[in-house]
Phi, psi and omega in degrees: 000030182304303185293324176298319178294315180301310184293319183281347176260000178280123183304324182282345185240338190305327181290346183281334188262129173267179181299319180294324177297320181298324177296319180291321182298341177298338183264358181284124184253335178201154173230126180237133175262122177248128177245160178241175177301329176278102187294352179272004180233129174214157182231135171259130181244117182253125180250136184237149168287165172307137181211168183280350188271312182214163184276333183301139172270337184219136174239138178236155175220116180261134181241136175240127179242117180290149181305134179087355179261151179258004185216159179297136178263342173203155178221158177215132183224167177294140171282124182279130178265085184292142171285154182310122176074009184247006181287105184284355179269356181245132177254124180270124181245129179260125181263128178259124179255127180270000000 
């Protein structure tokens, strides 16, 4: 759980992760930063062990920062292939009809 511990103990990032995220981070095995000749573009590559949450072995997030900006102006990421009933971004609500 090295990367999960690192990310959730980082003062700048810890507020981003909920309890369900922490469970998924246990399967994270590496994070690689890829840069290009164009210094305004970089990609984070996250590699995961087999897990119960999703089928992907690798998730990427590409960031583009326009010249003169201090923050990403656009991003592009991997579509996560969630396993049945394991999508932690969806909350299932059961409606009771009287």
